[in-house]
N, C-alpha and C positions, 0 to 999 in steps of 0.2 A: 179378198175382193179389190176392186178398184177402187181409187179415189184421187184427188186432186190435190199434189201437197205442193209446198213450199222449205226449201230451206231457209228459215228469215232469216236478211239482211243480206241476201247473197241473189242479186238481180241477174233473170235467167232461170232459175230454178224451178221453174211453176211448170209440173210435169203431171202425167196419171201415172200412178205406185200402185203396184200391187201391196194391200197391206192386213193386217189378220183381221179376218172379220168378227164384230165384237162381241162378246157373249154379254146377255143382261143379268146384271146385279141384280141384289137384293131390294127393291121396290122400285125396278126398272123396265121401261118400257125396249121392248126392241122393237126398232123402225126397218120397214122397207124405204129407202130415200127417194124420192120421186123429179127432185128437182133444188136447184139453189138461184137465188139471185145472184150478178157478179154488181159488186156496187162501185163506190171509190175508193172505199177504205182498201177492196179486195185488189183492187188496182195498184194501190200504193204499197202493201204487201209485198206482191207479185213483183213490184219494181225492188224491192232492198228496201224501203226506207223504214218498215217498222215489224214488226210478230215475233213473235216467241215463240217455241216451240215447248212439248210438254215436257218435263223434268227428266232427262237421261234420254229425250231423243233427238235426236238430228233435222228430224222433217217434223212439219206440219202441216192436217189434213186442215184446209183452207175450206170457206162458207159459213154466213153465218145466218141469212137468211133460206131460212129452209121450208121443207115441205115433205111430208112422209106421210107414210100409212102404217097403222099401226101391225108387227103381225104377233105378237105375245105381249102378254100383260098381266100385272100383279092380279089375283082373285080381286083384291082389298084395296085394286083401285078403281076411278070413277074412269075408266078406257078398256075398249073391248077391241079384238085382233078387226083389221078393216077399218077402225076410224080414223080418219084424217088428222093429225097434229104438225104443229114447227115447236120445236127446241128452242127455248130461251136459249138468249146468247151468253146474257153477265151471271159469276155465281160471287158470292158474299165473300169476303176475305176472311181469311180463318181465325181473325182475333177476337169478336169483329169489333169494327168500327158500330158507332154509336148506331149510325143511318143501317148500316150491314144488319146489325141486332133487330130492328125495325124493321127488315122486309123492304129498307127503302137502299137494296143496293144498287141504284141508279147513281146514286147521292154520297158515293161511298167517300170516306174523309182520308183516308190513309194509301190510297191507291195498291192494294194488299188486292184488290178485286180479280179473277179470272172470267178471260171471254171465251166461248166456243168459238176456234176459228182464227183466234187473232193473238190472244193470250194465251200460254201454258195450260190451254187443252183444247184437243182436235177440234175440228169442226164438222159441220153438215153434209161436205161433198163429197159422199162415200154413199157406194149402193146400200149399204146398211150402215147403221148406227141405232146408238143405244143413249137414251138421257131417262133422267129421274125423272117419275112419275109427278112431282112437285115442279119441276122446271118443265113440263109441256103441257102445251096449249090446245086444245078439242077447237075444229073449226068447223063451221057448216062444210055438208058431204058437197055442196053445189059448187063451192070453191076448190075442188080440184085441179082449176085450169088456172087457179088466180090466187092459190093459199100461200105463194110464196111472197107475197107483196104482203104477212103479218109482218113482220119483222120492220120494215119503215113504216109503217102504219102504226105502229106501237111508240115510234119515235114524236112520231106528231101529234099519237095521242099524250103524250107525256107534255109536248108543247103547247096544247090547248090546255092541259091539265093548269099546266104552272101560268099560264095564262092568265086563267079561272081565280086562281088563287090568290092572284095579284090584285086584279081587281076586284073581287070582294072585299078589299080592306077598306071600302066606302061605296055609294051608288055605283052600281055598272050594271047598264045595258047596249050595250056596242052593237052596233047596227050594220057596219062597213068595215070589210079584212082585205088589206092590199098581201097579196103571196109575191113575195119576188123569189123567181126561177120558178121555171116548169118541167125541173125534173120530176124523177116519182116523187120525193120528199116534197116537193112545191106542189105538184096535182093531187096526191094526197091528203098534205094539210088543208089546198082548196075544197074537197071530199067530206076533211072535216065540219069546215068554217058552213059550206053549204047544207048540213047536214044538223049544222046546231043554228039555220033559218038565218043565216048574216049573206047579206049586198058582198058576195065574194069579187075582189079581182085579181088577175095573177098577171105580172110582168116578166116577159123576157124579152130576148134579144132578137130571136127567129119569127120572120115573117111567116113562113113555109112550113111547111110540114105539118103530121100529127099534131102538134101542138094547140096552134089555136081552136081545132075542134072538138078536141079534149074536152077542153075550160067550157066551148059556148056549151056541147053535149052537158055537160053538169051542172051549168046555168050560172056559168060566171062571163064574166067580162074578160078580157083578150085586151092587153096591150104590149107595146115594142118601142114604145118612147122610150125619150130620157127619165129619169129617175126623180128627178127634181119636178120634171113637169107633171109625170102623171101624179106622183106623192101627193104637193100642193095643192092640186083641183080636186085631189079624192079627199084628201084630211083624213087618213084612218084611225078608228078608231082602235085596231087591233093592226098589227105588221107582223107575219110568218118570213122570216127572212132564210132562204136557203141555198143562197150563192156562195156566201161568203166571198164577195167582190166590195173590199175597200169601198169604191164612190159608190156603191149601192147601196151601202152600210150604210154611209153615213148623210145619203139622201133618203134612207128610211127614219132615219134619228129622227132629223131637221124638221121632217113635213107629217106628222101626226095631228091630230084633233089635240086638245085639251084633253088633259087624264090617258092620251095614248101611252100604249104596252109593245114595244118592239119585244120581238122573243126571235134571239137568234140562233139558226140550228146549221149553219154552212160551216166551214170549219176553211180559214182563209188561210194561203199559203203566207209566206213570208219572204223578207226582202224586197216588198215593195211599199215604199213609204205615201203615203198620202197628207198634203197639206189642207188643215182643217181649219176652220175658226172656231177654235175650243170654247171661246168664251163666249159666242154668241150659244154656242149648241149647249154649254152648259145654262144660260140664263132660259133660252127656252125650254129644258128640259128642267129646271128648277121652278119656272114661276107656271107651268101648263102642269105639274104633278105629275110628269110624263115617269116614264118606268123603261129599263134597260135590262133583260135578262139574257142568258145563252141557256142552253137544256141541250141533255143529250143521251144517248141511251135510254132505256125506262126497265119500269120493273113489273110486279105479276099484275097489279091493276091496271097499269097501263096493254098489256097484254089482253090481257080480258076486255076494255074499250074496244081495242082495237078489231078483235072478234068479231065484236057487236056490230061496229062499223061495219065491216068487211060484207057480214051476213047481210045490212042493211041495203047494202049498195047494189047499182044497177051491175048485174055481171057482165054484161057485152061489155058499157064500158070498161071495166075493173080487167076485161082480158083486152082489152086494148091497148091499155098502157104495157104489154109485152112485144115487144118490138121485136124481136129473135126467142126461137128454141135452139140450143145447139145442143149435140149431141156429148157427151163426159169425153171422149177419142179426141173430137175437133174444138176441146176447151180453149185453143188461140184464138178460135174467131168469135169469140163469146170476148176475148180481152180487147181486143180490134175495134174500136168507137167504130160507129157507122152515122152517116148524117143524120138518120132521121130516127134514131134508137132512142128509145126514153128508158124503156129497163130489157134490157137482155138475159134469159134465164139457161140453166147449165141443165139439161135433163139427166135425170139418171136410171130411167129404166127403158133408155134406149128411145122412144122418143124423141123426135124433132118437129118443127116446121116454121 
């Protein structure tokens, strides 16, 4: 079968390769791949920045934003042939650490976890893949065109879950949320904020293209001004930061409402120093009981929450997040950014649009 593979840490090695078709082991589903989303992590792996092949292998099948349809399933599982599914990305470490032992592998303490398509496990960018039934999540059948959004939705479901847990340390009834960045993570974070009944604002640098309309049609308010000007006027109760840009992060931290919670989900580039007034920032955080948290990855609880959120969402709005569908054999097109891209996906079943 055909799969999108890379030699980790070797720039320019991304290629469609012939690989052995998987055999479903005990307790596993055999799945026909439909599509995978392409994100910044995939591009960094393709650029040779990081990535780990499975032990004993030179190449890694990439792809962690999966979508497939069950071909075969164990008779004692909750799955049947034809079910629409995604595969969970992370697996707990073999020791396991305390967090992994409690099903919180997204919070692994020793770093020995593995990840499909990233770290020591082949991913889902193949025409067929196998996955343990306990690490597969069933999707609403209506999501056949948008189900590859499940993994990024699980990431923001975790972010909102972490915000709620922090907020619950005292009386907590947030009214206004600011999301910085209108890429897939930011827009999906806004979706979950709207579903929670919050007044949602989204800040991004672009002034045209699909993003402003997507925010408006979601019921949010779109901004493209300076972060300090926007945030100081809004004074948000919650900020989901999805850019990883230093000045934007600082502007978020400095301009929340009292008891504000800033959740950082964007991974910053290194080597870009930023001068800040740490004393004033510290004073504001302490005197207003503000909290700053980082959040990455997701566990099974978050995948379940993401599946529920997508099932409730407007399907037309979700499909508008997908800018381009590129067939596997033209994978290079999916890794070349275009101005109006939001989410680009690679189709594995021969379809494109």
